[in-house]
Rosetta silent file (secondary structure, phi, psi, omega in degrees, C-alpha in Angstrom):
SEQUENCE: XXXXXXXXXXXXXXXXXXXXXXXXXXXXXXXXXXXXXXXXXXXXXXXXXXXXXXXXXXXXXXXXXXXXXXXXXXXXXXXXXXXXXXXXXXXXXXXXXXXXXXXXXXXXXXXXXXXXXXXXXXXXXXXXXXXXXXXXXXXXXXXXXXXXXXXXXXXXXXXXXXXXXXXXXXXXXXXXXXXXXXXXXXXXXXXXXXXXXXXXXXXXXXXXXXXXXXXXXXXXXXXXXXXXXXXXXXX
SCORE:     score description
SCORE:     0.000 S_00000001
   1 L     0.000  135.058  175.540  -44.012  -13.784  157.654 S_00000001
   2 L   -57.778  145.998  175.503  -45.139  -10.132  157.769 S_00000001
   3 L   -77.073  165.363 -179.429  -42.856   -7.571  159.532 S_00000001
   4 H   -60.960  -40.872  177.883  -43.948   -5.734  162.658 S_00000001
   5 H   -59.008  -53.301 -177.976  -44.540   -2.546  160.614 S_00000001
   6 H   -57.788  -40.963  179.841  -46.696   -4.421  158.160 S_00000001
   7 H   -64.415  -45.594 -179.008  -48.811   -5.953  160.968 S_00000001
   8 H   -60.164  -44.038  175.124  -49.272   -2.555  162.529 S_00000001
   9 H   -57.770  -47.378  179.761  -50.301   -1.019  159.203 S_00000001
  10 H   -58.977  -48.530  178.221  -52.712   -3.826  158.435 S_00000001
  11 H   -60.160  -40.332  178.710  -54.361   -3.474  161.933 S_00000001
  12 H   -62.289  -44.045 -172.542  -54.753    0.277  161.460 S_00000001
  13 H   -70.474  -34.443  175.283  -56.409   -0.033  158.065 S_00000001
  14 H   -66.447  -43.657 -178.744  -58.931   -2.697  159.484 S_00000001
  15 H   -65.268  -21.391  173.287  -59.712   -0.577  162.380 S_00000001
  16 L   -90.120    7.041  175.061  -60.742    2.229  160.163 S_00000001
  17 L    76.526   22.950 -177.646  -63.079   -0.036  158.251 S_00000001
  18 L   -95.634  155.251  177.089  -60.920    0.089  155.109 S_00000001
  19 L  -100.548  139.519 -179.029  -60.295   -2.811  152.703 S_00000001
  20 L  -109.382  124.427  175.823  -56.726   -3.789  152.151 S_00000001
  21 L  -129.888  129.490  175.462  -55.761   -5.232  148.686 S_00000001
  22 L   -73.875  135.153 -178.328  -52.370   -6.061  147.655 S_00000001
  23 L   -84.731  148.090  178.324  -51.388   -4.492  144.340 S_00000001
  24 L   -90.027  139.354 -178.044  -50.044   -6.663  141.550 S_00000001
  25 L   -63.618  149.844  175.143  -46.625   -5.761  140.113 S_00000001
  26 L   -77.866  130.556 -176.282  -46.731   -4.251  136.633 S_00000001
  27 L   -87.059  131.233  173.677  -45.431   -6.775  134.069 S_00000001
  28 L   -71.590  140.331  176.230  -42.852   -5.473  131.517 S_00000001
  29 L   -65.001  136.687  174.007  -43.833   -6.484  127.977 S_00000001
  30 L  -126.262  111.891 -179.297  -42.212   -9.553  126.850 S_00000001
  31 L   -49.051  122.931 -175.324  -42.539  -10.694  123.273 S_00000001
  32 L   -42.700  -54.148 -176.921  -44.657  -13.951  123.434 S_00000001
  33 L  -138.064   90.395 -179.279  -42.205  -16.031  121.372 S_00000001
  34 L   -54.561  149.587  179.230  -39.099  -13.825  120.515 S_00000001
  35 L   -60.297  139.823  179.403  -37.567  -14.398  117.076 S_00000001
  36 E   -95.323  121.743  174.409  -34.936  -17.165  117.174 S_00000001
  37 E   -81.278  111.744  177.168  -31.646  -16.180  115.504 S_00000001
  38 E   -70.502  -52.648  174.007  -30.686  -19.286  113.521 S_00000001
  39 E  -145.490  160.436  178.874  -27.471  -17.768  112.268 S_00000001
  40 L   -48.792  123.315 -179.510  -26.490  -14.173  112.037 S_00000001
  41 L    89.031   -2.197  175.911  -28.929  -12.448  109.709 S_00000001
  42 E  -132.270  117.536 -168.245  -31.486  -15.217  109.663 S_00000001
  43 E  -126.208  153.043  171.470  -34.231  -15.292  112.162 S_00000001
  44 E  -132.915  138.901  179.824  -37.455  -17.312  112.680 S_00000001
  45 E  -138.533  161.697  177.324  -40.535  -16.554  114.789 S_00000001
  46 E  -122.006  146.802  173.035  -43.932  -18.213  115.328 S_00000001
  47 E  -142.058  149.364  175.158  -47.439  -16.681  115.769 S_00000001
  48 E   -68.327  134.969 -174.017  -50.822  -18.223  116.270 S_00000001
  49 L   -86.920  132.784 -176.223  -52.720  -18.423  112.945 S_00000001
  50 L   -68.921  -12.885  178.818  -56.208  -16.716  113.170 S_00000001
  51 L  -104.010   14.020  175.359  -57.852  -19.443  111.054 S_00000001
  52 L   -63.065  137.554  178.440  -56.668  -22.352  113.184 S_00000001
  53 L  -119.752  123.066 -177.011  -59.391  -24.748  114.106 S_00000001
  54 L   -74.295  -10.343 -179.849  -58.913  -26.740  117.275 S_00000001
  55 L  -106.758   28.527  175.363  -61.360  -29.365  116.132 S_00000001
  56 L   -62.747  129.745 -178.121  -59.497  -30.226  112.906 S_00000001
  57 L   -69.535  129.539  177.478  -59.897  -33.926  112.017 S_00000001
  58 L   -49.643  131.208  175.831  -56.532  -35.786  112.145 S_00000001
  59 L    80.724    2.387  176.906  -55.077  -36.143  108.678 S_00000001
  60 L   -88.510 -177.934 -177.419  -57.505  -33.525  107.151 S_00000001
  61 L   -75.687  -12.820  179.926  -56.626  -30.236  105.451 S_00000001
  62 L   -98.982    7.132  176.467  -57.480  -28.527  108.856 S_00000001
  63 L   -87.300   90.722  174.935  -54.932  -30.709  110.789 S_00000001
  64 L  -156.401  159.107 -176.426  -52.158  -28.390  111.647 S_00000001
  65 L   -82.514  155.047 -173.540  -50.898  -26.708  114.759 S_00000001
  66 L   -61.327  -40.876  176.400  -51.990  -23.232  115.758 S_00000001
  67 E   -77.147  125.917  176.510  -48.454  -21.763  115.841 S_00000001
  68 E  -125.535  156.339 -172.334  -46.950  -21.228  112.396 S_00000001
  69 E   -97.083  148.500  171.525  -43.559  -20.110  111.381 S_00000001
  70 E  -137.561  164.128 -176.599  -42.226  -17.071  109.465 S_00000001
  71 E  -140.196  156.784  173.164  -38.678  -16.072  108.768 S_00000001
  72 E  -123.410  136.155 -174.144  -36.522  -12.961  108.201 S_00000001
  73 E  -138.236  124.178  176.064  -33.265  -13.003  106.158 S_00000001
  74 E   -96.482  119.263  168.687  -30.865  -10.060  105.658 S_00000001
  75 L   -96.629 -175.610  173.918  -28.988   -9.970  102.366 S_00000001
  76 L   -62.003   98.946  176.349  -26.560   -7.198  101.222 S_00000001
  77 L    89.714   -6.111 -174.664  -28.859   -4.218  101.432 S_00000001
  78 E  -134.143  140.833  173.137  -32.174   -5.993  101.671 S_00000001
  79 E  -103.646  124.674 -173.709  -34.372   -7.476  104.363 S_00000001
  80 E  -115.151  131.185  179.281  -36.481  -10.457  103.121 S_00000001
  81 E  -113.887  121.664 -179.713  -39.556  -11.624  104.975 S_00000001
  82 E  -100.943  123.037  178.361  -40.860  -15.104  104.180 S_00000001
  83 L    48.663   45.923 -173.396  -44.594  -15.881  104.845 S_00000001
  84 L   -69.928  134.764  177.118  -44.818  -13.240  107.557 S_00000001
  85 L  -127.849  124.974  176.628  -47.559  -13.528  110.103 S_00000001
  86 L   -82.023  144.008  172.896  -47.753  -10.868  112.933 S_00000001
  87 L   -72.473  144.924 -177.105  -48.640  -11.993  116.388 S_00000001
  88 L   -72.308  -40.165  175.724  -51.993  -11.051  117.707 S_00000001
  89 L   -88.715  133.944 -177.518  -50.701  -10.238  121.256 S_00000001
  90 L    69.060   27.395 -175.296  -47.948   -7.704  121.354 S_00000001
  91 H   -58.801  -53.009  179.071  -48.538   -6.805  117.640 S_00000001
  92 H   -55.377  -44.000 -176.473  -47.346   -3.135  118.091 S_00000001
  93 H   -67.286  -34.944 -178.056  -44.295   -4.154  120.028 S_00000001
  94 H   -69.978  -46.043  176.713  -43.369   -6.725  117.460 S_00000001
  95 H   -56.305  -37.645  174.857  -43.732   -4.143  114.674 S_00000001
  96 H   -64.048  -46.257  173.391  -41.432   -1.822  116.626 S_00000001
  97 H   -57.594  -44.759  177.338  -38.915   -4.544  116.878 S_00000001
  98 H   -64.656  -39.309  171.478  -39.149   -5.204  113.176 S_00000001
  99 H   -53.555  -46.835 -179.883  -38.766   -1.573  112.380 S_00000001
 100 H   -67.623  -31.482  174.642  -35.542   -1.516  114.269 S_00000001
 101 H   -72.770  -38.406  177.095  -34.279   -4.529  112.474 S_00000001
 102 H   -67.551  -41.534  175.944  -35.136   -3.168  109.052 S_00000001
 103 L    49.659   43.766  170.274  -33.553    0.247  109.793 S_00000001
 104 L    76.314    4.090  178.123  -34.976    1.836  106.617 S_00000001
 105 L   -71.181  162.355  171.217  -33.504   -0.831  104.225 S_00000001
 106 E   -65.386  149.736 -174.481  -35.556   -2.136  101.278 S_00000001
 107 E  -128.597  133.012  173.627  -37.803   -4.942  102.179 S_00000001
 108 E  -111.331  138.063 -179.533  -38.845   -7.922   99.992 S_00000001
 109 E  -121.174  118.418 -173.098  -41.853  -10.103  101.069 S_00000001
 110 E  -124.769  140.203 -168.678  -41.939  -13.527   99.511 S_00000001
 111 L  -115.133  135.307 -179.978  -44.703  -16.127   99.720 S_00000001
 112 L   -86.591  -32.579 -172.314  -44.039  -19.853   99.379 S_00000001
 113 L  -155.041  148.007 -170.794  -47.712  -20.832   98.726 S_00000001
 114 H   -51.448  -33.478 -175.604  -50.970  -18.972   98.184 S_00000001
 115 H   -74.188   -5.828 -176.103  -52.395  -19.876  101.580 S_00000001
 116 H  -105.819   26.910  176.738  -49.419  -18.064  103.257 S_00000001
 117 L   -65.650  -29.949  173.778  -50.246  -14.451  102.051 S_00000001
 118 L    32.682 -113.501 -172.138  -51.014  -13.702  105.750 S_00000001
 119 L  -105.937   28.939  179.447  -49.908  -10.107  106.732 S_00000001
 120 H   -57.287  -43.532 -175.125  -47.912   -9.472  103.481 S_00000001
 121 H   -62.034  -50.612  179.316  -50.155   -6.640  102.383 S_00000001
 122 H   -57.154  -50.256 -178.482  -49.849   -4.750  105.650 S_00000001
 123 H   -62.511  -37.687  178.479  -46.116   -5.173  105.716 S_00000001
 124 H   -57.025  -52.247  179.219  -45.762   -4.220  102.023 S_00000001
 125 H   -60.461  -39.204  179.045  -47.511   -0.923  102.768 S_00000001
 126 H   -65.080  -33.300 -174.564  -45.406   -0.353  105.741 S_00000001
 127 L  -110.958   15.082 -175.368  -42.123   -0.766  104.135 S_00000001
 128 L   -84.804   98.749 -174.881  -42.850    0.517  100.719 S_00000001
 129 L  -104.540  -13.619 -173.960  -40.126    3.097  100.304 S_00000001
 130 L  -132.099  100.350  178.415  -39.473    2.934   96.544 S_00000001
 131 L   -57.676  -21.974  178.924  -42.654    2.966   94.311 S_00000001
 132 L   -86.433  -13.454 -178.553  -40.668    1.670   91.422 S_00000001
 133 L  -100.246  128.919 -177.261  -39.403   -1.407   93.146 S_00000001
 134 L   -66.842  134.185 -178.471  -41.675   -4.452   93.472 S_00000001
 135 L   -69.696  -15.672  176.069  -42.256   -5.399   97.159 S_00000001
 136 L  -105.472   26.436 -177.032  -42.024   -9.115   96.122 S_00000001
 137 L   -72.250  143.367  177.676  -38.799   -8.807   94.192 S_00000001
 138 L   -94.204  110.818 -176.604  -36.435  -11.694   94.764 S_00000001
 139 L   -76.371  170.973  176.961  -33.040  -10.155   95.740 S_00000001
 140 L   -67.172  135.406 -176.236  -29.632  -11.471   95.067 S_00000001
 141 L   103.026   -5.419  177.465  -28.725  -14.180   97.466 S_00000001
 142 L  -126.785  127.928 -172.341  -32.162  -15.770   97.359 S_00000001
 143 E  -120.154  131.057  175.427  -33.008  -18.507   94.809 S_00000001
 144 E   -74.249  139.593  179.679  -36.446  -19.717   93.832 S_00000001
 145 E  -132.250   78.849 -179.710  -37.062  -23.564   93.901 S_00000001
 146 E   -71.429  143.937  170.379  -40.591  -24.043   92.410 S_00000001
 147 E  -105.564   86.537 -176.792  -42.374  -27.288   92.872 S_00000001
 148 L   -68.878  124.757 -177.961  -44.510  -27.140   89.635 S_00000001
 149 L   105.527  -19.703 -175.926  -47.696  -29.159   90.006 S_00000001
 150 L  -109.948    1.453  176.236  -47.536  -28.894   93.828 S_00000001
 151 L    65.507   29.811 -178.934  -48.438  -25.186   94.038 S_00000001
 152 E  -146.693  142.902  170.245  -45.408  -24.067   96.011 S_00000001
 153 E  -113.766  118.242  171.157  -42.193  -22.253   95.598 S_00000001
 154 E   -87.584  164.673 -178.954  -39.374  -22.943   98.166 S_00000001
 155 E  -130.432  125.521 -175.648  -36.525  -20.678   98.633 S_00000001
 156 E   -98.122  123.940  176.961  -32.895  -21.498   98.781 S_00000001
 157 E  -108.658   85.522 -170.660  -30.422  -19.382  100.752 S_00000001
 158 H   -60.902  -32.017 -174.218  -27.049  -20.611   99.608 S_00000001
 159 H   -64.410  -33.892  174.877  -25.003  -18.302  101.877 S_00000001
 160 H  -115.184   18.982  175.546  -26.420  -19.961  105.005 S_00000001
 161 L    41.921   55.174 -178.976  -27.400  -23.275  103.400 S_00000001
 162 E  -126.732  135.242  179.150  -30.938  -22.936  104.370 S_00000001
 163 E  -105.532  129.656  172.662  -34.174  -23.981  102.595 S_00000001
 164 E  -100.934  118.613 -175.315  -37.467  -22.121  103.301 S_00000001
 165 L  -110.716  156.858  179.534  -40.425  -24.425  102.855 S_00000001
 166 L  -104.741  -92.105 -178.865  -44.133  -23.623  102.912 S_00000001
 167 L  -108.539  -19.037 -170.557  -46.691  -26.587  103.130 S_00000001
 168 L   -81.272  -17.412  169.382  -45.046  -29.341  101.218 S_00000001
 169 E  -123.838  134.615 -179.602  -42.430  -30.150  103.936 S_00000001
 170 E  -140.437  158.378  178.564  -43.561  -29.946  107.539 S_00000001
 171 E   -60.668  146.922  178.842  -42.107  -30.960  110.898 S_00000001
 172 L   -98.371    0.379 -176.573  -42.739  -34.598  111.812 S_00000001
 173 L    79.772   -2.452 -177.463  -42.874  -34.010  115.573 S_00000001
 174 L  -125.322   17.716 -178.305  -39.777  -35.935  116.183 S_00000001
 175 L    93.171   -0.522  177.568  -37.069  -33.493  115.035 S_00000001
 176 L  -117.209 -150.510 -177.025  -37.361  -34.376  111.347 S_00000001
 177 E  -128.468  161.289  170.727  -39.456  -33.736  108.346 S_00000001
 178 E  -147.479  152.220  174.318  -42.402  -35.315  106.445 S_00000001
 179 E   -71.113  149.258 -175.744  -44.105  -34.578  103.218 S_00000001
 180 L   -60.305  156.274 -177.613  -47.508  -32.904  103.757 S_00000001
 181 L   -65.705  160.131 -178.682  -50.620  -35.129  104.058 S_00000001
 182 H   -57.485  -36.323 -175.773  -52.514  -36.159  100.967 S_00000001
 183 H   -63.616  -21.286  176.399  -55.461  -33.970  102.089 S_00000001
 184 H   -77.419   -5.496 -174.159  -53.288  -30.859  101.627 S_00000001
 185 H  -117.228   16.359 -170.852  -52.821  -31.606   97.947 S_00000001
 186 L   -64.990  -25.113 -177.015  -56.406  -32.040   96.922 S_00000001
 187 L  -101.138    5.874  179.640  -56.365  -29.080   94.578 S_00000001
 188 L   -96.796  170.759  178.640  -52.977  -29.862   93.055 S_00000001
 189 L   -81.721   -9.506  178.312  -51.903  -31.836   90.041 S_00000001
 190 L  -122.507  157.625  175.858  -49.831  -34.247   92.098 S_00000001
 191 L   -89.782 -176.430 -179.427  -50.469  -36.640   95.037 S_00000001
 192 H   -58.460  -49.198  178.761  -48.280  -36.958   98.076 S_00000001
 193 H   -61.379  -36.944 -177.719  -45.862  -39.342   96.310 S_00000001
 194 H   -70.950  -41.345  178.210  -45.683  -36.983   93.257 S_00000001
 195 H   -60.473  -44.206  177.599  -44.879  -33.936   95.512 S_00000001
 196 H   -59.843  -32.080  179.909  -42.112  -35.920   97.092 S_00000001
 197 H   -73.409  -31.620  174.621  -40.746  -36.864   93.705 S_00000001
 198 H   -62.168  -28.391 -177.727  -40.550  -33.116   92.834 S_00000001
 199 H   -80.265   -8.319  179.878  -38.418  -32.563   95.847 S_00000001
 200 H   -60.832  -27.821 -179.646  -35.717  -34.972   94.798 S_00000001
 201 H   -65.182  -23.685 -174.929  -34.010  -32.265   92.914 S_00000001
 202 H   -72.376  -19.089 -179.730  -33.522  -30.472   96.189 S_00000001
 203 H   -71.886   -6.350  175.129  -31.121  -33.241   97.285 S_00000001
 204 H   -73.765  -17.785 -171.587  -28.598  -31.722   94.830 S_00000001
 205 L   -92.476  145.724  176.907  -28.222  -28.764   97.247 S_00000001
 206 L   -83.297   68.451 -176.435  -25.915  -28.822  100.340 S_00000001
 207 L   -79.208  123.155  179.419  -28.833  -28.110  102.684 S_00000001
 208 L  -104.867  -31.657 -177.173  -27.932  -27.839  106.371 S_00000001
 209 E  -129.079  149.544  175.795  -31.237  -26.177  107.634 S_00000001
 210 E  -130.693  109.679 -177.226  -34.863  -26.418  106.698 S_00000001
 211 E   -97.378  109.806  176.612  -37.174  -23.663  108.130 S_00000001
 212 L   -96.372  168.855  175.852  -40.802  -24.921  107.910 S_00000001
 213 L   -92.013  -34.919 -173.483  -44.093  -23.123  108.544 S_00000001
 214 L  -112.645  118.329 -179.090  -45.807  -26.036  110.264 S_00000001
 215 L    97.738 -167.527  178.757  -43.772  -27.765  113.024 S_00000001
 216 L   -92.206  144.805  174.707  -40.164  -27.336  114.239 S_00000001
 217 L   -68.443  161.795  179.241  -37.365  -26.435  111.914 S_00000001
 218 E  -106.089  121.553 -172.196  -34.503  -28.837  111.122 S_00000001
 219 L  -113.086   -4.305  174.989  -31.229  -26.947  111.982 S_00000001
 220 L  -145.236  139.012  174.668  -28.721  -29.672  111.178 S_00000001
 221 L    56.416   47.690  179.016  -28.178  -32.116  108.309 S_00000001
 222 H   -57.377  -41.135  179.685  -31.374  -30.848  106.464 S_00000001
 223 H   -56.379  -48.261  177.999  -30.526  -32.743  103.312 S_00000001
 224 H   -61.314  -42.044 -177.904  -30.710  -36.080  105.132 S_00000001
 225 H   -66.060  -36.147 -178.947  -34.055  -35.069  106.791 S_00000001
 226 H   -70.230  -45.802 -178.862  -35.564  -34.197  103.283 S_00000001
 227 H   -57.936  -39.851 -178.009  -34.309  -37.577  101.848 S_00000001
 228 H   -64.201  -44.027 -176.448  -35.905  -39.455  104.728 S_00000001
 229 H   -66.177  -32.801 -179.514  -39.230  -37.652  104.219 S_00000001
 230 H   -71.521  -38.973  176.014  -39.144  -38.388  100.476 S_00000001
 231 H   -66.999  -40.957  179.130  -38.454  -42.057  101.123 S_00000001
 232 H   -68.008  -23.645 -179.807  -41.047  -42.278  103.761 S_00000001
 233 L   -77.837  -12.439 -176.068  -43.785  -40.954  101.395 S_00000001
 234 L    97.150    2.658 -173.755  -43.264  -43.944   99.166 S_00000001
 235 L   -74.388    0.000    0.000  -41.784  -41.902   96.238 S_00000001
């Protein structure tokens, strides 16, 4: 209920033939989906993909969620960005946050699959501090795990027991993982079962977490989730 002073003020404004409009409070900027710190030095964020199609046919190559994941990992002296995609809204604010996180350190930008080049060129230019150092150099503490024939390189972070996946492992919508649909492999030398077979060697690793680009990450018992995805594929 309005106070007596508010009632008098409103009555006066109306008697003068003026319009009264309540002003909206100014909203402080809040990052749409702030990066999630998985463990100290390992963060993941999501952003809407500009090429997402809402009418993608289920099971087709266009059947994926609008929000896709990227990751940041801090090694000794280097910041690594995996498949980075900048948000459309709050882009400048996100870059300011990223600048503060980088703090002038060398930055490596690694891509799991050719479809995930995303904003790597912009970020490579932004953080290119040493012209003799390759912007996509794989630093110590990050290991490549290529899936030859499936067109993807996953990355293993042994210090935090985390696997970074691109398209060949995706969230299953129920807290686990699944091998990507057959339609996502149409240009590769292997089918879905073949891609799953290539991933069996990953089971030799003590994987606790799997950070995927499509779907939710697995943050506990990642090795078991990968094994289930491989078996579910029929491999």
